[in-house]
C-alpha positions in Angstrom: 0.0 0.0 0.0 1.4 3.4 -1.0 1.9 5.7 2.0 1.0 8.6 -0.3 -2.4 7.1 -1.2 -3.1 6.2 2.4 -2.2 9.7 3.6 -4.3 11.4 0.8 -7.4 9.5 1.8 -6.9 10.1 5.5 -6.4 13.8 4.7 -9.7 13.7 2.7 -11.5 12.4 5.8 -10.0 15.1 8.0 -10.7 17.9 5.5 -14.4 16.9 5.1 -14.4 15.4 1.6 -16.3 12.5 3.1 -16.5 10.9 6.6 -16.1 7.3 5.5 -14.6 5.4 2.6 -13.7 2.0 1.3 -11.0 1.6 -1.5 -10.3 -1.5 -3.4 -7.7 -1.6 -6.2 -7.3 -4.9 -8.2 -4.6 -5.4 -10.8 -4.3 -8.7 -12.8 -6.9 -10.3 -10.6 -5.0 -9.5 -7.3 -6.1 -6.9 -4.7 -3.2 -4.5 -4.2 -5.2 -2.1 -2.0 -8.1 -3.1 0.2 -8.7 -0.6 3.0 -11.4 1.3 4.9 -11.1 4.9 6.2 -12.7 7.3 8.6 -15.8 5.8 10.2 -15.9 2.8 7.9 -14.6 -0.7 8.2 -14.2 -3.2 5.4 -17.6 -4.6 6.4 -19.4 -1.2 6.1 -22.3 -1.3 3.6 -22.7 1.8 1.4 -25.6 3.2 -0.5 -24.0 3.0 -3.9 -26.8 5.1 -5.6 -26.4 5.0 -9.4 -24.0 2.1 -9.5 -27.4 0.3 -9.4 -27.7 1.1 -13.1 -24.9 -1.1 -14.4 -24.7 -3.7 -11.6 -28.4 -4.4 -11.4 -30.5 -2.9 -14.2 -28.2 -3.2 -17.2 -27.1 -6.6 -16.1 -30.7 -8.0 -15.9 -31.3 -6.4 -19.3 -28.3 -8.3 -20.7 -29.7 -11.5 -19.3 -33.1 -10.9 -20.9 -31.5 -10.0 -24.2 -29.5 -13.3 -24.0 -32.7 -15.2 -23.4 -34.4 -13.4 -26.4 -37.1 -11.9 -24.1 -35.9 -8.4 -24.8 -34.3 -6.8 -27.8 -32.3 -3.6 -27.8 -34.3 -2.1 -30.6 -37.7 -2.9 -29.1 -39.9 0.1 -28.8 -40.5 0.8 -25.1 -44.3 1.0 -25.8 -44.2 -2.7 -27.0 -43.6 -3.6 -23.3 -45.3 -0.6 -21.6 -48.5 0.4 -23.3 -48.8 3.3 -20.9 -45.6 4.9 -22.3 -46.6 7.5 -24.9 -43.4 8.2 -26.8 -43.5 5.8 -29.7 -40.0 6.3 -31.0 -38.1 5.5 -27.8 -36.3 2.1 -27.7 -34.6 0.0 -25.1 -31.3 1.1 -26.6 -32.2 4.8 -26.1 -32.9 4.1 -22.4 -29.6 2.3 -21.9 -27.4 5.0 -23.6 -29.4 8.0 -22.2 -30.5 9.3 -25.6 -34.3 8.9 -25.1 -35.1 12.6 -24.8 -36.2 12.2 -21.2 -35.0 14.8 -18.6 -32.3 13.9 -16.2 -34.4 14.0 -13.0 -37.6 15.3 -11.6 -38.8 15.6 -8.0 -41.7 13.2 -8.5 -41.7 12.3 -4.8 -43.0 15.8 -4.0 -46.2 15.0 -5.8 -46.9 11.7 -3.9 -49.4 12.0 -1.0 -47.7 11.4 2.3 -49.8 8.3 3.0 -48.6 6.7 -0.2 -44.8 7.3 0.3 -43.0 4.0 0.2 -46.1 2.0 -0.7 -47.2 0.4 -4.0 -49.5 3.4 -4.5 -46.5 5.7 -4.4 -44.6 3.6 -6.9 -47.6 3.7 -9.2 -48.0 7.4 -9.0 -44.3 8.0 -9.9 -44.4 5.5 -12.7 -47.5 7.2 -14.1 -45.7 10.6 -14.0 -42.6 9.1 -15.7 -44.6 7.4 -18.5 -46.2 10.8 -19.4 -43.1 13.0 -18.9 -42.6 15.2 -22.0 -39.4 14.7 -23.9 -36.9 17.5 -23.7 -35.1 16.9 -27.0 -35.5 14.7 -30.1 -34.9 11.0 -29.3 -31.4 9.9 -30.5 -30.2 13.5 -31.2 -28.0 13.7 -28.1 -27.2 12.1 -24.8 -28.5 13.4 -21.4 -27.9 11.2 -18.4 -31.4 10.3 -17.1 -32.7 8.5 -14.0 -36.1 8.4 -15.7 -34.9 6.0 -18.4 -33.8 3.5 -15.9 -37.0 3.7 -13.9 -38.8 2.8 -17.1 -36.3 0.0 -17.9 -36.7 -1.6 -14.5 -40.5 -1.6 -14.9 -40.0 -3.5 -18.2 -37.7 -6.0 -16.5 -40.2 -6.6 -13.7 -43.0 -7.2 -16.1 -41.0 -9.6 -18.2 -39.5 -11.3 -15.2 -42.8 -11.4 -13.4 -41.1 -10.6 -10.1 -40.0 -7.4 -8.2 -36.6 -6.0 -9.2 -35.0 -6.7 -5.9 -36.1 -10.4 -6.1 -34.8 -10.7 -9.7 -31.5 -9.1 -8.7 -31.1 -11.5 -5.8 -32.0 -14.6 -7.7 -30.2 -13.8 -11.0 -27.2 -11.8 -9.9 -26.4 -11.6 -6.2 -26.9 -15.3 -5.3 -25.1 -16.8 -8.3 -22.1 -14.4 -7.7 -22.0 -14.8 -3.9 -22.8 -11.1 -3.3 -23.8 -11.5 0.3 -23.8 -7.8 1.1 -25.4 -6.4 -2.1 -29.1 -5.8 -1.9 -32.0 -3.4 -2.1 -33.7 -2.4 1.2 -37.5 -2.3 0.7 -39.0 0.2 3.1 -41.2 -2.5 4.6 -38.0 -4.2 5.7 -36.0 -1.1 6.6 -38.6 -0.1 9.1 -38.3 -3.4 10.9 -34.5 -3.3 11.2 -33.2 -4.3 14.6 -30.1 -2.2 15.5 -29.5 -4.2 18.6 -28.9 -7.5 16.8 -25.2 -8.4 16.7 -23.6 -10.3 13.8 -24.9 -10.9 10.3 -28.0 -12.7 9.1 -29.3 -13.6 5.7 -32.5 -12.0 6.8 -32.3 -8.2 6.0 -34.6 -7.5 8.9 -31.8 -8.3 11.3 -28.9 -6.5 9.6 -27.6 -4.1 12.2 -28.2 -0.5 11.2 -24.6 0.3 12.4 -23.2 -1.7 9.4 -24.6 1.0 7.0 -22.7 4.2 6.3 -25.1 7.1 7.0 -26.0 9.5 4.2 -27.9 12.8 4.2 -29.5 14.4 7.2 -32.6 14.8 5.1 -34.9 17.8 5.5 -37.7 16.1 3.7 -37.6 12.9 5.8 -36.4 14.8 8.9 -33.8 12.2 9.8 -30.3 11.0 8.9 -30.7 8.3 6.3 -29.0 5.0 7.3 -30.0 1.6 6.1 -32.7 3.3 3.9 -32.1 4.5 0.3 -31.0 8.2 0.1 -32.7 8.9 -3.3 -36.1 10.5 -2.7 -37.8 9.1 -5.7 -36.6 5.6 -5.0 -37.7 6.0 -1.4 -41.2 7.1 -2.4 -41.4 4.1 -4.7 -40.7 1.8 -1.8 -36.8 1.6 -1.8 -36.5 -0.5 -5.0 -35.9 1.1 -8.4 -33.8 0.7 -11.5 -31.9 3.9 -11.2 -30.7 3.6 -7.6 -31.3 1.7 -4.4 -28.5 -0.9 -4.1 -26.3 -1.1 -1.0 -23.0 -2.8 -1.3 -19.3 -3.1 -0.4 -16.1 -2.9 -2.4 -15.6 -6.7 -1.8 -18.9 -7.5 -3.4 -18.5 -5.0 -6.2 -15.2 -6.6 -7.0 -16.9 -10.1 -7.2 -19.3 -8.6 -9.7 -16.5 -6.9 -11.7 -14.6 -10.2 -11.9 -17.5 -12.1 -13.2 -18.5 -9.4 -15.7 -15.0 -9.0 -17.1 -14.6 -12.7 -17.4 -17.8 -12.8 -19.5 -16.5 -9.9 -21.6 -13.4 -12.0 -22.3 -15.3 -15.3 -22.7 -13.6 -16.7 -19.6 -16.7 -17.0 -17.5 -20.3 -18.2 -17.7 -22.1 -15.4 -16.0 -23.2 -13.6 -19.2 -22.7 -14.5 -22.8 -19.7 -12.7 -24.3 -21.6 -11.7 -27.4 -24.3 -9.9 -25.4 -21.8 -8.2 -23.1 -19.8 -6.9 -26.1 -23.1 -5.7 -27.7 -23.7 -3.6 -24.6 -20.1 -2.2 -24.8 -19.6 -1.1 -28.4 -16.3 0.8 -28.0 -16.1 1.0 -31.8 -19.3 2.9 -32.2 -19.9 6.6 -31.9 -23.0 8.4 -33.0 -22.3 10.8 -35.8 -24.7 13.4 -34.5 -23.1 13.9 -31.1 -20.2 12.9 -29.0 -21.2 10.7 -26.0 -19.3 8.8 -23.3 -22.2 6.4 -22.8 -22.3 2.8 -24.0 -25.3 0.7 -22.9 -25.7 0.9 -19.1 -22.1 1.9 -18.7 -20.1 5.1 -18.9 -16.6 5.6 -20.3 -14.0 8.2 -19.2 -14.5 11.6 -20.7 -11.6 12.9 -22.9 -11.0 15.8 -20.6 -11.7 16.5 -16.9 -12.8 12.9 -16.3 -13.8 11.9 -12.8 -11.8 8.7 -13.6 -8.6 10.7 -13.9 -6.4 10.9 -17.0 -4.9 7.4 -17.3 -7.7 5.0 -18.1 -7.5 3.5 -21.6 -10.1 3.9 -24.4 -11.4 0.4 -23.4 -12.5 1.4 -19.9 -16.0 1.4 -18.4 -17.4 2.6 -15.1 -20.0 4.6 -13.3 -20.5 7.3 -10.6 -23.0 7.3 -7.8 -24.5 10.5 -6.3 -23.7 9.4 -2.7 -20.0 9.6 -3.5 -19.3 6.1 -5.0 -17.5 5.2 -8.1 -16.1 2.2 -10.0 -13.8 2.2 -13.1 -12.5 -0.9 -15.0 -9.7 -0.8 -17.5 -10.4 -3.8 -19.8 -7.2 -3.2 -21.7 -4.8 -2.8 -18.8 -6.6 -5.3 -16.6 -7.1 -3.2 -13.4 -10.1 -1.7 -11.6 -10.7 0.8 -8.8 -13.7 0.9 -6.6 -14.1 3.9 -4.3 -17.1 3.9 -2.0 -17.8 7.0 0.1 -20.7 8.8 1.8 -19.8 12.3 0.8 -23.5 13.3 1.2 -23.3 12.9 5.0 -24.5 15.1 6.5 -25.3 17.3 3.5 -25.5 16.9 -0.3 -24.0 20.4 -0.7 -20.6 18.9 0.0 -19.0 18.5 -3.5 -15.3 18.4 -2.5 -15.2 14.9 -4.0 -15.4 16.3 -7.5 -11.7 17.4 -7.3 -10.6 14.7 -5.0 -11.8 11.7 -7.0 -9.8 12.3 -10.2 -6.7 13.2 -8.1 -6.8 9.9 -6.2 -7.5 7.9 -9.3 -4.4 9.5 -10.9 -2.3 8.9 -7.8 -3.3 5.2 -7.7 -2.3 4.7 -11.3 1.0 6.5 -10.9 1.9 4.8 -7.6 0.4 1.3 -8.0 -0.5 0.5 -11.7 2.0 1.8 -14.2 4.9 0.3 -12.2 
């Protein structure tokens, strides 16, 4: 472990970049850094926010494509009759070119009695289905939570189960992701903080194992063991755009299986489908985008992944302060989980810290 990296992250904790962090760096299949900082331990479970998109939603979509139950160029309205925009396809949802806006505060329109209940989910879905497009479908790329809310509803209808159950059955259990899960509100409200040790039953996962997120003005409490994202919370804690909790250890298990499938060394996903979702050779003529299908790639300038990732790299950011980046060409990955939103979302110091630490890790631990 580089003393400079260790010192930089400890300094980030002291200067208020985030109160807690886990860092895992893997090179050539071997972990070369695996540490926790601040108030975290290596067992702390983080709200990984939008890492849900590639780990859960895009992965389940890959499985359905492999099973020929879903096609990338299917119109969304083929699967959701309620969706009114006829020209939007599954591919548009995955690469954020649907025309849908980035985010809307739908939760504010849900009656208090319906928050976290099936009625609240239905009300938000109805709003999303009828949300006007902000630009012509396919003309540019605007990162959108709404597209993945829609995509997860399609996955649930095809899979005939709730998203959290599909994820557990088809991703978490096969890969041994013991600490990666959604927390439905009906479960979160029954958590027993006094229970020691771990249990497979989420109702008895100690609240102390979760890194806290925002001291939320809307919910009037510090969020801990419940999803931070307000729209997901109003939908019951399970959605396609956010909601997963995880650890660096589990995310590395997922990355290992995913990369093996990309290289046809594993059986988790068919190589042909994974490579269809990661078309590095493809770039839309009309606009320049960093998005593949369900995954981001490093920006050419001012990337949050730093300056050293190769052109065959994929990753994602999470609003709560989490990130993962995988270099498929140089065979290394970095997972950084933090709770930078605790106690407030106005703390954006991570925007300058994150590329700096990614660069430092490459210079100190990878290129040598």
